[in-house]
C-alpha positions in Angstrom: 0.0 0.2 0.0 1.7 3.5 -1.1 2.0 6.4 1.1 -0.7 8.3 -0.7 -3.4 5.3 -0.6 -3.1 5.6 3.5 -3.3 9.3 3.4 -6.7 8.7 1.7 -7.7 5.9 3.4 -7.1 7.9 6.8 -8.5 11.0 5.3 -12.1 9.0 4.4 -12.0 7.3 7.7 -10.5 9.1 9.9 -9.4 6.1 12.0 -7.5 3.3 11.6 -7.1 0.1 13.5 -4.1 -2.1 13.5 -5.7 -5.2 13.9 -3.4 -8.8 14.4 -1.9 -9.3 11.3 1.5 -11.2 10.1 2.2 -9.2 6.7 5.3 -7.2 6.7 3.8 -4.1 4.9 1.2 -3.3 7.4 3.6 -4.0 10.3 6.1 -1.3 8.6 2.5 1.1 8.2 1.6 0.6 11.8 5.5 1.2 12.8 6.1 4.6 11.0 3.0 5.9 11.8 2.5 5.0 15.2 5.5 6.9 15.8 7.1 6.5 19.5 6.4 8.0 22.7 8.4 9.4 25.3 8.6 7.2 28.5 10.7 6.9 31.9 13.2 4.4 32.4 14.5 3.8 35.6 17.3 1.2 36.4 19.1 0.5 40.1 23.4 0.5 40.0 25.5 -0.6 42.7 28.4 2.1 43.2 31.7 1.9 45.3 32.4 5.2 47.0 36.2 5.3 45.4 37.1 8.2 47.8 39.3 5.4 50.2 41.3 3.1 48.3 41.2 -0.6 47.7 37.8 -2.4 48.5 37.3 -0.4 51.8 34.8 2.0 50.2 31.5 1.8 51.2 29.0 0.4 48.7 25.3 2.1 48.3 22.7 1.6 45.2 21.6 4.4 43.4 18.4 4.7 41.2 19.2 6.5 37.5 15.8 7.6 35.6 15.9 8.9 32.3 13.2 10.1 29.3 13.7 7.9 26.3 12.1 7.2 23.0 10.5 4.0 22.7 8.6 2.9 19.7 4.5 2.6 20.2 4.3 -0.6 17.8 7.5 -2.5 17.9 8.4 -5.3 15.5 6.3 -8.3 15.8 3.9 -6.3 17.9 0.8 -6.8 15.5 1.1 -10.7 15.5 1.2 -11.1 18.7 -2.0 -9.3 19.6 -4.7 -11.2 21.1 -8.5 -11.1 19.5 -10.0 -7.9 20.4 -6.8 -6.0 20.4 -5.9 -3.3 18.1 -3.6 0.0 17.8 -5.5 2.7 17.2 -4.9 6.3 14.9 -7.0 8.9 14.8 -6.5 11.7 12.0 -5.2 14.7 13.6 -4.9 12.8 17.2 -2.0 11.2 19.1 -2.1 7.4 18.7 -2.6 5.1 21.3 0.3 4.3 23.6 -0.1 0.6 22.9 -2.7 -1.5 22.3 -5.9 -1.2 23.0 -9.1 -3.6 23.8 -11.8 -3.0 21.1 -13.8 -5.8 22.0 -13.5 -8.7 24.8 -14.8 -12.2 24.3 -16.6 -13.4 27.6 
């Protein structure tokens, strides 16, 4: 599906749902249009105070938090969606931050 066709599709319907799929073209389109989101990533690391020589320095744990960009629809995400889940893109809107439930079998 070409870029022009994608724009026409979105312009005419205003909303696109990316449901479970294994076709590489659909996956590439979903990755492209869903973009990325800014998330906080936190990790713990053990640090040794180096002001004292050898292993005499006190050890402590510090937490480092940083903001990173993560893709909304990572490679392979569409093929792992459950029935009733989809990624949502609305014209002029922000893509969903992850898959949403549009229907659930109960």
